[in-house]
C-alpha positions in Angstrom: -43.8 -14.0 28.5 -45.3 -10.7 30.1 -48.1 -10.0 28.5 -48.3 -6.7 26.9 -51.7 -6.1 27.0 -52.6 -6.7 30.5 -54.4 -3.8 31.5 -56.2 -3.4 28.3 -57.5 -7.2 28.8 -58.5 -6.2 32.2 -60.1 -3.1 30.8 -62.0 -4.9 28.2 -63.0 -7.4 30.6 -64.9 -4.5 32.7 -66.0 -2.3 30.4 -67.7 -5.4 28.7 -70.0 -5.2 32.2 -71.2 -2.2 31.0 -70.8 -1.5 27.5 -71.8 -4.2 24.5 -68.9 -5.5 22.9 -66.8 -3.2 25.3 -66.5 -0.4 22.6 -68.8 2.4 21.7 -67.2 1.8 18.3 -67.6 -1.3 16.5 -64.3 -0.7 14.4 -62.3 -0.6 17.1 -63.9 -3.9 19.2 -62.1 -7.1 19.6 -63.9 -8.5 16.6 -61.3 -6.1 14.8 -58.7 -6.7 17.5 -57.9 -10.4 17.9 -57.4 -11.4 21.2 -54.3 -11.9 23.4 -52.7 -10.4 21.0 -53.9 -7.1 20.4 -54.7 -3.4 22.7 -57.9 -2.3 23.3 -57.8 1.1 25.1 -55.6 4.1 24.4 -54.1 6.2 26.8 -52.9 9.2 24.5 -51.7 10.8 21.4 -49.3 12.7 20.0 -48.2 13.3 16.0 -48.1 10.2 14.6 -47.9 8.1 17.8 -50.0 6.8 20.2 -50.0 5.2 23.4 -52.2 2.0 24.6 -52.9 1.8 28.7 -49.7 -0.8 29.3 -47.5 2.2 27.8 -46.7 0.2 24.8 -46.4 3.3 22.0 -47.3 2.9 18.1 -47.1 4.9 14.9 -50.8 4.8 13.8 -51.9 4.2 10.9 -55.4 3.8 11.6 -55.4 7.6 12.7 -59.0 7.0 14.5 -60.3 5.2 11.8 -59.2 8.5 9.1 -60.4 11.0 11.8 -56.7 12.5 12.2 -55.2 14.5 8.9 -52.9 16.8 11.2 -52.1 14.5 13.6 -52.8 14.0 17.3 -52.7 17.0 19.4 -52.5 19.6 16.6 -50.9 22.4 18.4 -53.1 24.8 16.1 -56.6 23.2 16.8 -55.4 23.3 20.1 -55.3 26.5 20.5 -58.5 27.0 18.9 -60.4 25.3 21.1 -59.1 26.5 24.1 -59.7 29.6 22.9 -63.3 28.6 22.5 -63.5 27.2 25.8 -63.3 30.0 27.4 -66.9 31.5 26.1 -68.6 28.1 26.5 -69.6 25.4 23.8 -73.4 25.3 23.4 -75.6 28.2 23.5 -79.8 29.0 23.6 -78.8 30.8 19.8 -76.7 29.7 17.4 -73.2 30.8 17.2 -71.3 33.0 14.6 -69.0 29.7 14.2 -71.6 28.1 12.5 -71.6 30.3 9.5 -67.6 31.0 9.4 -67.3 27.4 9.3 -70.1 27.3 6.9 -68.6 29.8 4.2 -64.9 27.9 4.4 -66.6 25.0 3.7 -68.3 26.8 0.4 -64.8 28.4 -0.6 -63.3 25.1 -0.9 -65.6 22.1 -2.0 -66.9 22.2 -5.7 -70.7 21.2 -4.8 -71.0 23.2 -1.6 -73.6 26.3 -2.1 -75.0 25.7 1.6 -73.9 23.5 4.1 -75.7 22.1 7.7 -74.1 20.4 10.4 -74.1 16.8 11.8 -71.5 15.2 14.4 -70.9 11.8 12.9 -71.0 10.4 9.1 -74.1 8.8 9.6 -75.8 12.1 10.2 -74.5 13.4 7.1 -75.4 10.3 5.0 -78.9 10.0 6.1 -79.9 13.9 5.7 -78.6 14.0 2.3 -80.8 11.1 1.4 -83.3 13.0 3.1 -82.8 15.8 0.7 -82.8 13.6 -2.4 -86.1 11.9 -1.5 -87.9 15.0 -0.4 -86.9 16.7 -3.9 -87.2 13.4 -5.9 -90.4 12.5 -4.2 -89.0 8.8 -4.6 -87.9 5.7 -1.9 -85.4 4.1 -3.6 -81.8 4.3 -3.3 -78.4 2.9 -4.8 -75.6 2.2 -2.7 -71.9 1.7 -3.3 -69.7 1.6 -0.5 -70.2 2.2 3.7 -72.5 4.8 4.7 -72.7 4.6 8.6 -75.1 2.4 11.0 -78.8 4.0 10.1 -81.4 2.0 9.0 -81.7 3.7 5.3 -78.2 1.8 4.7 -77.4 -0.8 7.5 -80.0 -2.5 6.3 -78.6 -3.2 2.9 -75.6 -5.4 4.7 -75.5 -8.6 6.6 -75.8 -6.6 9.8 -79.4 -5.6 9.2 -80.8 -7.2 12.6 -83.6 -5.0 14.0 -83.9 -2.9 10.2 -87.2 -3.4 9.3 -88.0 -5.3 6.2 -89.7 -2.8 4.4 -86.7 -0.4 5.0 -84.3 -3.1 4.0 -86.2 -3.4 0.0 -85.7 0.2 -0.7 -81.8 0.1 -0.6 -80.3 -1.7 -3.5 -76.1 -1.9 -3.8 -74.2 -1.2 -7.3 -70.6 -2.6 -7.9 -68.0 0.0 -7.9 -66.2 1.0 -11.6 -69.6 -1.5 -13.1 -71.6 1.2 -14.6 -73.7 -1.9 -15.9 -74.4 -2.6 -12.5 -75.7 0.8 -11.8 -77.7 0.8 -15.2 -79.9 -2.6 -14.3 -81.0 -1.1 -10.6 -82.0 2.3 -12.1 -83.8 0.8 -15.3 -85.7 -1.2 -13.0 -87.6 1.2 -10.8 -87.3 5.2 -10.0 -84.6 6.3 -7.5 -84.2 9.5 -5.6 -80.6 8.8 -5.6 -77.0 7.2 -6.6 -74.6 7.3 -3.2 -71.5 6.1 -3.3 -67.9 6.5 -1.6 -66.0 8.4 -5.2 -63.3 6.4 -4.4 -62.1 3.4 -1.5 -59.7 0.7 -2.2 -59.7 0.9 -5.9 -58.8 4.1 -8.6 -62.0 4.7 -10.3 -61.6 3.8 -14.0 -61.6 6.1 -16.8 -65.0 7.9 -16.9 -66.6 5.5 -14.2 -67.6 8.7 -12.0 -68.5 10.6 -15.0 -70.7 8.0 -16.1 -72.4 7.3 -12.7 -72.8 11.3 -12.8 -74.8 11.2 -16.2 -76.7 7.7 -15.3 -78.1 9.1 -12.3 -79.3 12.1 -14.1 -80.3 10.0 -17.0 -82.7 8.6 -14.7 -83.9 11.8 -12.3 -81.8 10.9 -9.2 -79.1 13.0 -7.2 -76.0 12.2 -7.3 -74.1 12.4 -3.8 -70.7 11.6 -2.8 -69.9 10.3 0.4 -66.7 11.9 1.1 -66.5 11.0 4.8 -63.4 9.4 4.7 -62.5 11.1 1.3 -63.6 14.7 2.1 -60.1 16.8 2.9 -58.2 13.9 2.6 -58.0 14.0 -1.3 -57.5 17.8 -1.6 -58.5 20.1 0.0 -61.6 20.1 -1.6 -61.9 16.7 -1.6 -62.4 13.3 -3.8 -64.9 15.5 -6.3 -62.0 18.0 -6.9 -59.3 15.5 -7.4 -61.2 13.6 -9.9 -63.0 17.1 -11.0 -66.5 15.5 -11.2 -69.2 17.5 -8.7 -72.1 16.0 -7.1 -75.0 17.6 -6.3 -74.8 16.7 -2.4 -71.7 15.5 -0.8 -71.1 14.6 2.8 -67.7 15.3 5.1 -66.8 14.4 8.3 -64.4 12.7 10.1 -60.8 14.9 8.9 -62.9 18.4 9.0 -62.2 19.1 12.3 -58.8 16.5 13.2 -61.0 14.6 15.3 -63.6 16.5 16.8 -66.9 15.2 16.5 -68.5 17.1 13.7 -69.9 16.1 10.3 -71.7 18.0 7.3 -74.1 17.8 4.6 -73.4 20.2 1.9 -74.5 20.9 -1.7 -76.6 22.7 -4.6 -78.6 25.7 -3.3 -82.1 24.4 -5.0 -81.5 21.2 -3.1 -80.2 22.4 0.1 -83.2 24.6 1.1 -84.6 21.8 1.3 -83.5 21.1 4.4 -85.6 24.1 6.2 -89.0 22.1 5.7 -86.6 18.6 5.9 -86.1 17.9 10.0 -82.6 17.4 10.2 -81.8 19.1 13.6 -79.4 18.4 16.7 -79.0 20.1 19.8 -75.3 19.7 19.6 -75.1 20.7 16.0 -73.9 24.1 16.5 -71.4 23.1 19.3 -68.6 25.4 19.1 -65.8 23.4 20.2 -65.6 20.9 17.0 -66.5 24.2 15.3 -63.5 26.0 16.0 -61.4 22.8 15.7 -63.1 22.4 12.0 -62.4 26.4 11.4 -58.3 25.7 12.3 -58.1 22.6 10.4 -59.6 23.9 7.5 -57.4 27.4 8.0 -54.3 25.6 8.0 -55.0 22.9 5.5 -55.2 26.5 2.7 -51.9 27.6 4.5 -49.8 24.7 4.6 -49.0 21.7 2.1 -50.7 19.3 3.8 -52.4 17.2 1.5 -49.9 17.4 -0.7 -47.1 16.3 2.0 -49.5 13.4 3.1 -49.5 12.3 -0.4 -45.7 12.7 -0.8 -45.4 10.2 2.0 -47.8 7.9 1.0 -46.4 7.3 -2.6 -43.1 6.3 -0.8 -45.0 4.0 1.3 -46.5 2.3 -1.4 -43.5 2.4 -3.8 -41.2 0.7 -1.0 -44.0 -1.8 0.4 -44.5 -2.9 -3.4 -40.8 -3.4 -3.7 -40.3 -5.0 -0.7 -43.4 -8.0 -1.4 -41.6 -8.5 -5.1 -38.4 -8.5 -3.3 -39.8 -11.5 -0.9 -41.0 -13.1 -3.3 -44.9 -12.7 -2.0 -46.8 -11.4 -4.8 -49.3 -14.1 -5.2 -49.7 -13.7 -1.7 -49.8 -9.9 -1.0 -50.5 -6.8 -2.7 -50.9 -2.9 -2.4 -54.2 -0.9 -3.4 -55.5 2.4 -2.7 -54.6 6.3 -3.2 -51.2 7.3 -1.4 -53.2 9.0 1.3 -55.2 5.9 2.7 -53.8 2.5 1.1 -54.4 -0.6 1.7 -52.7 -3.7 2.3 -54.1 -6.5 1.0 -54.1 -10.1 1.5 -55.2 -12.3 -0.9 -57.1 -15.5 -1.2 -54.9 -18.1 -1.7 -54.7 -22.5 -1.3 -51.7 -22.5 0.4 -52.9 -20.1 3.9 -56.5 -19.2 5.6 -56.5 -15.6 4.5 -58.5 -14.6 8.5 -55.1 -16.7 9.7 -53.0 -14.5 7.8 -54.8 -11.1 8.8 -54.4 -11.9 12.6 -50.8 -13.2 12.3 -50.5 -9.9 10.5 -52.5 -8.0 13.1 -50.5 -9.8 16.0 -46.9 -9.4 14.2 -47.7 -5.6 13.3 -48.8 -4.5 16.8 -45.9 -6.0 18.9 -43.7 -4.2 16.1 -45.6 -1.0 17.5 -47.1 -0.4 14.1 -51.0 0.3 14.6 -52.9 -0.7 11.3 -55.9 -2.5 10.7 -54.1 -3.7 7.3 -55.0 0.4 5.7 -52.3 3.0 5.9 -54.1 6.0 6.7 -51.9 9.1 6.6 -51.4 12.1 9.3 -49.1 15.6 8.0 -47.3 14.2 11.3 -46.2 11.4 9.7 -42.4 11.0 9.0 -39.7 9.4 6.9 -38.6 7.7 10.4 -41.9 6.6 10.7 -41.9 4.7 7.1 -38.8 3.1 7.6 -40.2 1.8 10.8 -42.9 0.8 9.2 -41.1 -0.6 6.2 -38.9 -2.9 9.0 -42.1 -4.2 10.7 -43.3 -5.4 7.2 -40.4 -7.0 6.4 -39.9 -9.1 9.5 -43.3 -10.0 8.9 -42.5 -11.0 5.1 -39.2 -13.4 6.6 -42.0 -15.4 9.0 -44.7 -15.6 6.5 -42.0 -17.2 4.2 -40.6 -19.2 7.0 -44.1 -20.3 7.5 -44.4 -22.4 4.3 -47.7 -24.2 5.2 -51.2 -23.8 6.5 -50.4 -25.7 9.7 -47.2 -23.6 10.8 -48.5 -20.2 9.8 -51.7 -21.0 12.2 -48.9 -22.6 14.6 -47.2 -19.0 15.5 -50.9 -17.6 15.9 -50.8 -16.8 19.9 -54.7 -16.3 19.7 -57.9 -17.5 17.6 -58.3 -16.0 14.5 -60.5 -13.0 13.2 -63.5 -14.5 12.0 -65.2 -12.9 8.7 -67.8 -10.8 9.3 -69.3 -8.4 6.7 -67.9 -6.8 3.2 -68.8 -3.3 2.8 -65.8 -2.4 0.4 
């Protein structure tokens, strides 16, 4: 059988000689994509489709880890970037685009009264936490979800190698949809901030987000919404607008500029003014190509039914996938969760199959069917009904093979590679 990933694997071998893991991003490395059945390097993208270096075409449901909202190479964004490129990318003075994009975010996001820009989501969450610590004079932080690679957060996970113990002791985890777990933390010490993703896999229970806000304020802590993923995806004003709960501070990134590197810390003026003293400064914080892309993206979100379309198609996807799972009688093994704009195919723990074998087999079959996914469906404005049809066909084929492999041994025999290994769970 011809290896459809020959060029990807050759490039990976080359990359590993100069790049740890062979990738700049952990989630794009061979730790997430099983070796032997996966593409590793992209050639180009257009709309909802991506082509790898072997020429294989995929419908992309990863969308650059949720950085793509409009679709790859959206023409309005490209035109704005090309126009700005003629004037330059970075200067010895600030550029008016910094103010224009900040004003647009303030116009759209409920909590935003002032804005500062970074380049990655980790920049923004670290900046928001630093503001909260400066405002409250406290050190401890309560977290729920994934908040980036910097010491203050990643030290609270098993991926804490290189993080000082003193730093690790300042971050404490609570459980989503469990106010009691947060209450226990806040009662035990003085906290500067409570930071969480307002939603990831599961919907917030009635009163949960409101309860988190109340508990934070009752204990003198600031509430930070990490909207790196949910921002400009759940609604034009983010999850805070969608769920009607306004935090003190919020962070944005990913879909803010449809794939260009920019992030933002936003919040009430009272807190954001501290950034005149809190050091949060980047040589490329005012880089104009990303700002031009952000302005074009935000304007398109306002002028076209982007979120409505994404939500409609995402809901259609969920309904069809749930129907397929039921029709195949596989409810004991699989389920669907999340929001229509960012949904998850969940592989349940089972006595019949090893979950990691199953995930590896799932990725193997999806990639070979021309579907790029990491068990998520991250929707873009460019996805079509035909794209969803192709996804359902791939799922249908996968489910049929799962049913025929009625034991762990038979499933393992279908694998064309070594199974993925568990790393660390953040959601």
